[in-house]
C-alpha positions as CSV (number, residue, x, y, z in Angstrom):
1,M,-40.4,29.0,73.8
2,L,-43.3,29.1,71.4
3,A,-43.0,32.9,71.1
4,T,-39.3,32.5,70.1
5,A,-40.2,29.9,67.5
6,E,-42.9,32.3,65.9
7,A,-40.5,35.2,65.9
8,E,-37.9,33.1,64.1
9,L,-40.5,31.8,61.5
10,M,-41.6,35.3,60.8
11,E,-38.1,36.5,60.3
12,T,-37.4,33.6,57.9
13,L,-40.6,34.2,55.8
14,S,-39.9,37.9,55.7
15,K,-36.5,37.3,54.2
16,K,-38.0,35.1,51.5
17,G,-40.6,37.6,50.6
18,H,-43.7,35.9,52.0
19,S,-45.2,39.0,53.6
20,S,-48.7,37.7,53.3
21,A,-48.2,34.4,55.0
22,V,-50.9,33.0,57.2
23,L,-49.9,31.9,60.7
24,L,-51.5,29.8,63.4
25,Q,-51.8,31.3,66.9
26,P,-51.5,28.9,70.0
27,S,-55.4,28.7,69.9
28,G,-55.2,27.4,66.4
29,R,-56.9,30.4,64.9
30,R,-55.7,31.6,61.4
31,I,-54.2,35.1,61.4
32,S,-52.9,37.2,58.4
33,P,-50.6,40.1,58.3
34,L,-53.1,41.7,55.9
35,K,-55.7,42.2,58.6
36,D,-54.5,45.6,59.5
37,Q,-55.0,47.0,55.9
38,G,-57.8,49.4,55.2
39,G,-61.1,48.3,53.5
40,I,-64.6,49.6,52.4
41,T,-67.4,49.4,54.8
42,L,-71.0,48.5,53.8
43,I,-72.1,52.1,54.5
44,E,-69.4,53.5,52.2
45,L,-70.4,51.0,49.5
46,V,-74.1,52.0,49.7
47,V,-73.2,55.7,49.4
48,V,-71.0,55.1,46.4
49,L,-73.8,53.1,44.7
50,L,-76.4,55.8,45.5
51,L,-74.3,58.6,44.0
52,I,-73.8,56.5,40.9
53,G,-77.6,56.0,40.7
54,V,-78.3,59.7,41.0
55,G,-75.6,60.5,38.3
56,F,-77.3,58.1,35.9
57,G,-80.7,59.6,36.7
58,V,-79.5,63.1,35.9
59,V,-78.0,61.9,32.6
60,A,-81.2,60.0,31.7
61,V,-83.4,63.1,32.3
62,R,-81.1,65.4,30.3
63,T,-80.7,63.0,27.4
64,G,-84.4,62.4,27.1
65,S,-84.4,58.7,27.9
66,Y,-86.7,59.3,30.9
67,S,-89.3,60.8,28.7
68,Y,-88.9,57.9,26.2
69,W,-89.6,55.2,28.7
70,R,-92.6,57.1,30.3
71,E,-94.2,57.5,26.8
72,E,-93.6,53.8,26.1
73,G,-95.1,53.0,29.4
74,F,-98.2,55.1,28.6
75,I,-98.6,53.4,25.2
76,R,-98.3,49.9,26.7
77,R,-100.7,50.8,29.5
78,L,-103.3,52.3,27.2
79,S,-103.2,49.3,24.9
80,E,-103.6,46.9,27.8
81,T,-106.5,48.9,29.2
82,I,-108.3,48.6,25.9
83,V,-108.0,44.8,25.8
84,F,-109.0,44.6,29.5
85,M,-112.2,46.6,28.9
86,H,-113.2,44.4,25.9
87,Y,-113.3,41.3,28.2
88,Q,-114.4,43.1,31.4
89,A,-117.5,44.4,29.5
90,V,-118.5,40.8,28.9
91,T,-117.7,39.7,32.5
92,D,-119.8,42.5,34.1
93,Q,-122.4,42.4,31.3
94,A,-122.3,46.1,31.0
95,F,-121.4,48.7,28.3
96,Y,-117.9,50.0,29.2
97,Q,-116.6,53.5,27.9
98,L,-113.1,54.7,27.5
99,E,-113.3,58.5,27.5
100,F,-110.6,60.9,26.4
101,D,-110.8,64.5,27.7
102,F,-108.7,66.7,25.4
103,D,-109.2,69.7,27.6
104,T,-107.7,68.2,30.8
105,H,-105.3,65.8,28.9
106,T,-106.6,62.7,30.7
107,Y,-108.5,59.6,30.1
108,S,-110.8,57.5,32.3
109,V,-112.9,54.3,32.3
110,G,-116.7,54.1,33.1
111,V,-119.8,52.0,32.7
112,I,-122.8,53.3,30.8
113,R,-126.1,53.4,32.7
114,P,-128.5,54.2,29.8
115,D,-131.6,56.2,30.2
116,A,-135.1,54.9,29.4
117,D,-135.1,56.1,25.7
118,I,-132.0,54.1,24.9
119,S,-133.2,51.0,26.7
120,E,-136.5,50.9,24.8
121,E,-134.6,51.5,21.6
122,L,-132.3,48.5,22.2
123,K,-135.3,46.3,23.1
124,L,-136.9,47.1,19.7
125,L,-133.7,46.4,17.8
126,A,-133.1,43.2,19.6
127,S,-136.4,41.8,18.6
128,D,-135.5,41.5,14.9
129,A,-131.9,42.3,14.6
130,G,-128.8,40.1,14.2
131,H,-126.0,40.1,16.7
132,L,-123.6,42.5,14.9
133,T,-126.4,44.6,13.5
134,L,-127.6,45.3,17.0
135,E,-124.1,46.2,18.2
136,L,-123.6,48.6,15.3
137,A,-127.0,50.2,15.9
138,T,-126.2,50.7,19.5
139,F,-122.8,52.3,18.8
140,L,-124.3,54.6,16.1
141,S,-127.3,55.6,18.1
142,P,-127.4,59.4,18.4
143,A,-128.7,59.0,21.9
144,I,-125.4,57.5,23.0
145,G,-123.1,60.3,24.1
146,R,-125.9,62.7,25.2
147,S,-128.5,60.8,27.0
148,H,-126.6,58.3,29.2
149,T,-124.9,58.4,32.6
150,V,-121.4,57.1,33.2
151,I,-120.8,55.5,36.6
152,P,-117.5,53.9,38.1
153,P,-117.0,50.2,37.0
154,P,-118.5,48.0,39.6
155,S,-115.7,45.6,39.7
156,F,-112.9,48.2,39.6
157,P,-114.2,51.6,40.8
158,S,-110.6,53.0,40.8
159,L,-110.6,53.0,37.1
160,A,-112.9,55.9,37.1
161,E,-110.2,58.2,38.4
162,P,-108.8,60.3,35.5
163,I,-105.4,59.1,34.4
164,E,-103.1,61.9,33.2
165,I,-101.6,61.6,29.8
166,P,-97.8,62.4,29.7
167,P,-97.3,66.0,28.6
168,E,-95.0,64.8,25.9
169,I,-97.9,62.9,24.3
170,V,-99.9,65.1,21.9
171,F,-103.1,63.5,20.5
172,T,-104.0,64.3,16.9
173,D,-107.4,62.7,16.6
174,I,-109.5,59.6,17.5
175,R,-111.6,57.9,14.8
176,T,-114.5,55.7,15.5
177,M,-117.4,54.3,13.4
178,R,-119.3,57.4,14.5
179,G,-116.7,59.7,12.9
180,K,-113.4,61.5,13.8
181,K,-112.9,63.8,16.7
182,V,-109.9,66.2,16.3
183,A,-108.0,66.8,19.6
184,A,-107.2,70.4,18.7
185,E,-110.9,71.2,18.8
186,G,-111.0,70.2,22.5
187,G,-113.9,68.4,24.1
188,K,-114.1,64.6,24.6
189,A,-114.0,61.4,22.5
190,Y,-114.9,58.0,23.7
191,I,-114.7,54.3,22.7
192,L,-117.5,51.8,23.6
193,F,-117.1,48.2,24.6
194,S,-120.2,46.0,24.4
195,P,-121.2,43.2,27.0
196,R,-121.7,40.8,24.0
197,G,-117.9,40.8,23.2
198,F,-117.8,43.6,20.5
199,S,-115.6,46.7,20.8
200,E,-116.1,49.8,18.8
201,F,-113.8,50.1,15.9
202,S,-111.3,52.8,16.8
203,V,-108.1,54.4,15.6
204,L,-106.1,56.6,17.9
205,H,-103.5,59.1,16.5
206,F,-100.9,60.9,18.6
207,E,-97.3,62.1,18.5
208,T,-94.4,61.5,21.0
209,S,-91.9,64.0,22.3
210,N,-89.6,63.4,19.3
211,G,-92.4,64.2,16.9
212,G,-92.9,60.6,15.9
213,P,-96.5,59.6,15.0
214,V,-98.1,56.6,16.6
215,T,-101.3,54.8,15.6
216,I,-103.3,52.4,17.7
217,L,-105.8,50.3,16.0
218,V,-108.6,48.5,18.0
219,N,-109.9,45.2,16.6
220,P,-113.7,45.3,17.2
221,F,-114.0,41.5,17.2
222,T,-111.2,40.7,19.6
223,G,-110.5,43.9,21.4
224,N,-106.7,43.4,20.6
225,T,-104.7,46.5,19.6
226,T,-102.1,47.0,16.9
227,I,-99.5,49.6,17.3
228,Y,-98.0,51.4,14.3
229,R,-95.0,53.7,14.6
230,E,-96.4,55.9,11.9
231,Y,-99.6,57.8,11.0
232,R,-102.0,55.3,9.4
233,D,-105.7,55.9,9.0
234,F,-108.4,53.2,8.7
235,Q,-112.1,53.4,7.7
236,W,-114.9,51.3,9.0
237,T,-116.6,50.0,5.9
238,Y,-119.0,47.3,7.2
239,G,-122.6,47.9,6.2
240,K,-121.6,50.6,3.6
241,D,-121.6,50.5,-0.2
242,K,-118.7,51.2,-2.4
243,D,-119.4,54.9,-2.2
244,G,-119.2,54.8,1.6
245,R,-122.9,55.3,2.1
246,R,-124.9,53.2,4.7
């Protein structure tokens, strides 16, 4: 009897165009005529999204956007490393060094362990020198760079591992208060960070893949960096006369 009533109801709804009507089975469960229609499974959806992602990745590499974001990541990471070293040198009470190797196209972080001649020189300077004068004398000492040993940072030894500079980044030069090191000449350049909260004045120049020049200026008093999307040169004039002589 119930089956006959359902059949008559279905026939009536079909004549009126209600093909998607929802019916109740004897158990009270809702059923729909649409349940037999095809749909997309979860696996099919994942495969489609994966193919779309691969397609976007290929387009990004070919259009150069991948290189752009890698370069931007390098600039941000380098700037953050410089600021970090400024404060970490104070925390560890040690001279930190950021070294750029133009031959291997890498940079690394280390802590300076001075030899005896440098230590004695600093003791003599500290006896009658002001805070900033002592820092400048230390950075400008000819012994720094040839008579000291660089060891991994005690708090972060992994920072001593060389970090590769993206191949699209081409360094032009690095200027410090000790002078300018041209990258095309090869060799190494370094920036010093004092345990007394003074970073070496530095200007880094390099170009990106599109030939755009970038300048990073290091503030010696705060360790903060300023990024310019152009080639801008700066000179350290503290302690010099108007003719640039010390």
